[in-house]
N, C-alpha and C positions, 0 to 999 in steps of 0.2 A: 740250512744256514740262515735263512731269512724267516724261519718260523716264529721267532720271538719278536718280529716287527709288527707294528700296527699297520692297518691298511694304508693309512696316510704315509707312513714311513716307507712302506714297500713301494708305493707309487712314486715317491721321490727317488728311491734307489733305482727303480727301473728307468726313470727319466734321466738320471745321471749316467746310467750305463749306456743309454741310447746316445747321449751326447759324446760319451767317451768313444763309442764305436765309430761315430761319424768323424771324430778327430783322428782316430788311429785305425783306419780300415784294415781288416784282415787279422788284427791281433785278438779280437774277441775278448778284450779286457772288460771285466765287470767289477767295478769297485765294490767293496764290501762296506755297507753302512756302518759307520763308527759312531761314537758318542757325539762327535762334532756334526756328523751328518744328521743325527737325530735332533740335535739342538737347532741346526739350521732349518731342518724340515719343520720343526714346531713353530719357528719364527715365521717361516713362509706361510704355513697354514693359518697362523693367527692373523697375518697380514691380509691373506685372501679373505678370511672371514670378516675382518674389519671393513674392508672395501665393500663386501657384499651387504653388510649391515648399514653402512653409510648410504649406499645406493638405495637400499630399501626405504630408509628414512626419508630420502628425497622424493622417491617416486610414490610412496604410499599416500601422502596427503593429496596427490593429484587424482588418485583413483578411488581410494577408500573413503576419504572424508566427504567428498560431495555426495556419495551414496548415503552415508550415514546422516548427513544434514538433510538430504531430501526426505528420508524416512521420518526424521523428527518433524519436519514441516508438515508432512501429511498427517502424522498422528496428533499433532497439536491443533489442527484445524477443527473448529466447532461447527462449521457450516460453510455454505458457498460464499465466496468473497464477492461483494457487490461491485459492479462495474460503474465507473463514473461517466456521466454524460453531461454535456452543456445544457443549461436551462433552456436555451433556444430550441432544443429538440422537443420540448413540450408542445410546441406549436406545429409539429409535423403531423401529417394525417395518420390516423390509426395508432398513435402512441397511447398506451394505457398507463394509468397510475393507480396505485392501491393505497398509498399513505400520503399524508401531508402533515408536516410539522410546522407550526407557527410560533416563532420566537419574537418577543417584543424587546427592542433595544431602546431604552429611555435615556437619552443624553441631555435631557432638559436640566436646567439649573436646579440644584437641590432645594433652594428656597421656594420653588414653585410647588413642591410637594403634591404632584399630580397623582390622583388615585384612579384605579381601574377596578371594574367589577368582574374581572376574569383573570386567571393566572397569566404569568409572563410566558408560559410555554403550554401550548395545547396541541394534541395530536389528533388528527382526523383519520379514522380507520375505515370510513366508508369510501370505497373506490368511486362510487357515483358522485358523491359530494366533492371529493378531491379533483375529479375530472372537470366538474363544473367550475371550480375555482381556476383551474388551469386554462379552461376555455375563456373565462372572464379576463384573465391576464392577457391572453393572446389577442383579445378583441379590443384592448385599450388602444387609444390613438397615440401616435408618435408625438413626442414633444416638439413643438415648432422651434425653429432657430432664430426667430425674430425676438426683439426686445419687448418684454412685458413685465408686469409687476405681479407678485403673489402675496398671500397672507404671510404672517410671521411664521418662521420655521422654528418649532420648539424642540426639534431633535428627536422626535418619536418615530421610530422606524420598525417595520415588521419584516423579518426574514422568513420567506416561505420556501421550505425544502420538500420537494416531491420525491417519491421513490416507488419502485414496483416490487421490492423485495430482493431483486437481483440487480437492479439498476438504480443508482442514486443520481439525481439531477442536481446541477449546481443551484445554489440558493438564489432566489429573486428577492431583492429588497424593495419594499414599498413604503414610501413616506406617508405618514398620516397628517402631517402639517406642512406648511409652506405650499409649494406647487404640487405636492403629493407625487413626487418623482418615483418612477419605477426603473430599476437598473437590474441587468442580468439577462435580458432577452435580446442581446445584440444592440438593437436600436433602443435609445432611451424613450420611455413612454411616461404618461402621467395619468392620474386618476381624477384630477380636478374637474374634468368635463364628463366623467362617467361615474357619478356617485353610487350607482347601483352595484358597483363592484364591492363596496364595503358591506352591503347587505348580503351579497352572495357569500362573501368570506365569513361573515358572522354566523349565518345560518349553518354553514358547514362545520363551524366550531361549536355549534349548539347554543349560541347566545340568543337571548330573547329580544326581538325587535331591534336588531343591530343596524346602525348607520355610522356615518363618519364620526359623529360625536362619541360613539361608544369606543372607538379606537383612539380618539384623541385624549380620552380621560377627562377628569374634572378636578378643579382645585378643591382643597379641603373645605 
């Protein structure tokens, strides 16, 4: 009698029969699925499937998408990501550096037309020379808090960025004019009483007979 029913319709018919038996105990009445039953069964089945699909759409992004994104992040990586460290860590014992990038920032008035005999950006690839510059920075005296006068500040500053390949240290800014103020090593320092610093930096950059005047530039 039920051979022409689909498995879903047969399941619905059995469920209706069980409900009927519970309501009329002892009668053993089993309703025969009719066209109405089949239509209702199809609607119920569609509703169940819809709820399942909606639930899957809500839950899938929580579990599938993070995995997919994680795989994409791994495949797109071209190498180890460098860790950031404060510039003050350069003065800690045993810290090694392998690279130094020197960038010149010239904020002097355009009419001054100051010239330099080396590029605005120079990279030092010698770990020994880079470490020597870091040591020279850490040896600079702290700037006093008393009132004093300094030469004219022309706005020429050099940013020194050290790295180890896996660690990038924060930049240290060194002024080449004015009080030659050094910022980035926690306490503010200055170079005006330690002129040998400019020679050490220039030698590391491959400059010939460098001194303070080399980094200050010259008028046309």
